[in-house]
Phi, psi and omega in degrees: 000134180282129182279141177268126179273121177246127186261121175292134181254169177294335174293323173303313182293318178301316179299316180294319183271356179069036178231181177279161177295325179293330179294324176296319175307311182297326179298328183258013180248107180312130173086358184279154183279112177200139178299139182299321180294323179287322186295317178299322178294320176292319179292332176287320175294324177294318175300321180296322183266002184054047180271137169234127178305142175263103182296326182292319176297321179300322190284335173292326182283315187264354191054033177223126181271344181068016178252142178238124180283133178238109186261117183248133182265337186211101177266002170290336175274108181304340177304317182284341173289323175288328173300310178303319180294316185293313182294322181295317175293318181292322179291315177302325179300331180250025172074030178241162175236142175278133170251106186275139173220117182264130180284132175240182180305131178081000177254118175276163179298316177307314182297321181292325178293323177300323181287318182287335173296341174292348182257012180057045181295156175276336187194161184233127172242131191236131179244005183266171193271336188254141172196136183268144177303325176302317179290328172298317180292322176301318178290314183298323176299338181259011180076019188250109181284148182243130176234143175259134187247130179057029176196173173214150176235110184303140174059023179277338183090358177268158174285152177228134176225122183205173172275153177287084189290325176294319180291325177296320181294322182295322180297321182292316180300316179298319179298320178294315181296318178296329181276356175097009179293151181235334181233149197217148171230142173247137169246118196256169179257222181296116180296339180267352187265140180292337181297305178298314185298320180291314182296320177297320182289323179295316182294313183293311181308312183301312183294321181291329181293329181275002176093009173291131176284150185295331180284358176266003182236106179264163188212133181223135176294133178242357177062019177056036177233160175296314180298320180297324176294321174295316184296326179297319177299314179303322182293317179294318178297320176299328180290345176089357183278157182293154177289137181289166177292323190216140182237122176253109172271118193288353169227139183311315184301325177286320181297322182294314184294324177293321179295316181296320180291319179306311188284309187280332186256330188240001176066025176275142179262140180248126354268006187304312181269316179210136180270149180225142177220161182231194179202125173142317182082031179296146180305325180300332180292337182271358182293155185307327176292345185246302184044054189279124173288131190208167166260120184275133168274145179281069191301315181299320178291322174300314173303315181297315185292320178300317177295324177300311183301325189285349170060038187298336182282350184255136174288327178246116184277145172255109183273112178263115182285154170062037175274118182227105187250125181249123182258137180293140174275170178238132180289123174251105181281119175235227190250003186267358169225133176301129187268135173306144184303327183283344186279140175286152176286135178283000000 
């Protein structure tokens, strides 16, 4: 026999609890003004009736979906998996849900935004490198703010929250120089992204300031993946050049791939034969096989500030152009670079 489904409504809960339907709505809305005793009475009635709020129906009434689009450009880098986790938890705490969209081959950021706009999202958070000004204007015309996370696109009109990648690159260069390195390798990420560009720029500029010649700094693309880090080492060995004194993987995951290839395929010791550093501070970089010296991004502070900029509590958004907030990174000393005596252990 086919079972007939009967959906309990908020009016049913209100009748059983002896309250108004609007009180039921407030009971299930985080931050709403309602007496705790009333809320508990409503929740008890909801449990008895197996009532679950219908967020889609609510969005039709309030014209608010409580959804924030999170567009991710690179899930091969574990840092962005941690970004997704942090945003999801923080948004849930304020009664919002993350609508996640991962960019694949052939899908542009503009295409992704057109798709997420179909869901009446309240805001868009973007971690990919490319975004047109036209698309930012399209969102803002609909009252939807756009925030760029861990990158910036000059003159786009979107908010930007990022780590000070130039400053972090300089810190890595100074650590290598203090340890006596004379020759260097960089393993880079997305060539079109400001994140990779800025880390490379800060690192290179600091070395040049110290009198290091440009031909003593080699560079290989690593694609921001573990495999790319290892492949960069293979390409360098195939070139016939001597192993550098120090290797900077501009993302931890590439530095980790490089370390495993150095040790397992070429018998190199880290840091005795070659020093290695990363950037991001992903938890995986601190595991015993790596103990990677890195620059940690202040992920929690960056996520908090991004959500603050989106003004989710306001029905009318005030769009302030060209906001670009850079948070300083923190040097995390571990075992892949000899540590100066005065530096604390990470």
